N, C-alpha and C positions, 0 to 999 in steps of 0.2 A: 899250275893251279888245276885242281881236279874238276871234273865235269859237274855241272849244276845238278842238285838232287832232283829226282822225278816228282817228289812230293814236297809240299810246303812245310817248312820247319815249324811254323806256328799252327799247323793242323793238329787234330787230336790223335791220340793213340787208342786203338780198340783193344779191349780185353774181354774174352768170353769163356763161358763155362756152361755145362748142362744146367746149372742152377746158381745158387748163391755161394757155392764152395770157393769159386775163384776170387771171392773177396779176400781170401787169405793171401793171394798173390797181389791183388790190387793194393792192399795196405802197404806191402813192401815196395811196390812201385811208387806209391804216393810218398812214402818216407824218403826214398832215394831221389825222386825226381818231382819235387813239390810244385814246380812251375808248369809242368806238362798238363795239358788238357786231356781228360780221359773219358772214354765212353765204355761203360761196363754193360755187357749183355748177359742176363740170366735166362737161359732157355728153360725155365722151370716147368712149362707145360709139357716138355718132353723129357724131363729128368725122371730117373737117372739114365745116363747113356750106358752105364755099365752092364745092363742086361738087354741092350738093343742089338740088332744085327749090325755088322760092319757097314753094310750099304746104307742103313738108316742113319748111323752116326755120320758117315761121309756126307750124306745129303743135308743133314742139319748144319754141319760145319760149313758147307758150301753156301747155304742160304744165309747164314749169319755173316760170312765173309763178304757176300754180295752187298748186304746192307751197310757194312762198315766201309766198303769200297765206295759206295754211293755217298756216304757221309764225308768222304774225303780223308779218311784216316791215313796217316803217313806210315804207320806200322801197326801190327796186330800181335797180341800175346795170346797164344792158345793156352788158357789156364785150366786145361782139362787133360789129365793123363790118358784117359781113354781115347780121346781124339788123337793125341800124340802117338800112342801105341798103334792105333789102327790106320790113321789117315795122314799123318804129317808129311810123309814122302810124296803122296799124291797131291796134297794141297800146295806144297812148295813147287812141284812141277807145273801146276796150273797157274801159279802166281809167282813166276821167277823174278819179277821186278819189285816185289813187295817184301819188306822185312817181316818175316814171320818168326817170332820167338816162341818156342814151345817148352812147356814144363815137361819134365820126365822124372821118374823115380830116382832118388839119389843113391844109386847102386855103387857108383865109383867111390864117393867119399865114405860110404858105409863099409865097403871092402877094405879101405885103408884104415878105418877106425877100429874094426872089430878085434878083440883080443881072443875071443873064444873060437873065431873062425866060422861063426854062424850068424847070419843076417836074416831078419824077417822083413818082408815087404808086404805092407797092408794096402790092399787095393781093391778095385771092383773086379768082378769076374772077367770082364772084357780086357782089362789091363793085365790081369794075371795070365790070360791066354794069348795075349797079343804078341806079334812078331817083334814089336819094338822092345818089350821087356826082355824077350829072349836074346835079342842082339846086345842089349846093355849087359846082361849077365855074362854072355860069352866074351864080350870085349873087355870087361873091367873087373870080373870077379873070379879070376883063375885062382884055384886053391882055396876058395871060400865057398861054404855051403850057403846058398841063397834059398830061402823058403818063402815063396810067394803065398800069401794068404788072402783069399777072397773074403770080403766082409759085407755080405748082403744085409741090407737094412740100415747101414750107417748113413748113407747119403740121405735117405728119407728122413732120418732123425734130425739131421742138421737142417734140412729143408723145412722141417716143422719147428725148429728152434729148440729141440729137446737135447740140450748140450750136457746135461748132468741128471742125477737122480738114480734111484735104484734100478729102473728098467734099462736106462742107458748104460749104467755101469755093468749090469749083467750081460748086455749085448756085446760090450767091448771086451769084457773078460773072457767070453766064450771064444773069441778069435785070438786074443793076445796070449792067454795062458799056455796053449799048446806050443807056441813059438818059444816062450820062456822055458818050458819043459824040455824042448829040443836043444837048449843051450844058447839061444840068440841073446846077444848083448847089445845089438844095435837094431832098432826098428825104423824102417823107412816109411814115411807117410806118402803112399803112392796114389793118393787122391786129394784134390785140393779142398774137399770138404773136411778131411780128417784133422787138419790143424785146429779146428774148432772143438774137437774132442780130445785134444792133446792133454789137457789137465787130467782127464779121466785115464787116458792111456798111460801117462807117466805115473799116476798114482798106483795103477795096477802093476806096471812093470817094475817100479821101484827106482831108487836113486842111482843104482849101478848100471842101469840100461840107458843108452843114448837113444833119443828119439830125434830123427832127422826130418826137417821140413825143407824141401828144395826151393821154396818161394824166394828167399833172399838171393839165391844164385840166378834166378830168372830176372829179377830186377837189375842185377849187375850186368847180365848179358844184354838186356834191353838198352841200358845206358851205353854200353860199349858199341852196340850196333847203331844207335843214334849218332854217337860221336863219329864213328867210322863213315857214316853216310851223310855227314854234315846236316843232320836232321834235328839236333837238339834245339829246343825252343829258344828264341831270343828273349822271351818274356821273363820277367823277374818276379812278378806278383804270383801268388798261389793260383794254380790253374783250377778251372771248374771241373766237376765230375758229374757226368750224366749217367743215369741208370735206365736201361731198357730191359723189358722182360716180355716173354711170350705167355707168362703165367698170370694168375689173378693179381691185379694191381694192389689190392688191399693187403692180401696175405704176403706178397713179395715185399711190400714196403715195411710190414711189421718185422719180418725176419731180417731184412737188410739193416733196419734200424738197430736190431739186437746185435748183429754181427759187426756192423760198421761203426756203431757208436753214436750215430746222429740221425735225425729224421731226414727222410728222403721222399721224393715224389717220382717214382719210376714211371716211365712212359711205355706205351705199347711198342714192342719191336716192330719196326716198319716192315711192310711187305713189298714196297715198290721203290723206285729210284728216288733219291733225294738230289738236291742241287749240288753237283760236284764242283761248281765254281765258287762255293761259299768261302767267304773270307773269315779269318780268325784273328782280328786285331788284339794286341796285348792290352 
């Protein structure tokens, strides 16, 4: 018999991003693990992380992790490629006892899928320049030309709920068309905000271009880690979902409702310790 898990199986799972983009990951987790309790953190006051210094991103990630630890979360999903690319190694070193599942650009499957030998990675500037992306390309894309493309302004559009329309289409086309001209037949969504622009991206790219979202793989890995650690919830009823934000509560609620598909009442991201002995009865 294995050792008892360090965290309660009926405790919540934390999911965080610089803003609302990580909802694209949250919906995959919800679909795969409907009984799990979830806490989603939208750090919207500090979005986007993609143009912040590595030290700033690290500090924000540590602050959010501290609040999720205080809330008793049994695992955390880093639903932000910028945090993964810049900070995930340091975060795992600081929290070796805690399951931290991190999203990363789907370079490996893209390299396996491409027929032209050219893959585009749509991401924030910090992800494009990150050592994490460089490691992924070196490890998994031998013989494939990977073209990282920074997409300034895309995160802000999603944060405002501007998911379509002439201005959004023009902004998307400006970054996608050069990749198509270079021969890319696979486009990787390297920011969790970008799946909400996927219809526009796919429309510009055309039906012969594959657009990859790594969020389903994150949900699968989370399920595997929970099973491995004997942390899957014993509950059978649908788990509740709480939303925390550092941003404006009214604006965040409006955009989450648009992206999540139902009305929510986000709470202010806590700044202090919560009751770590809290119970989570089914």
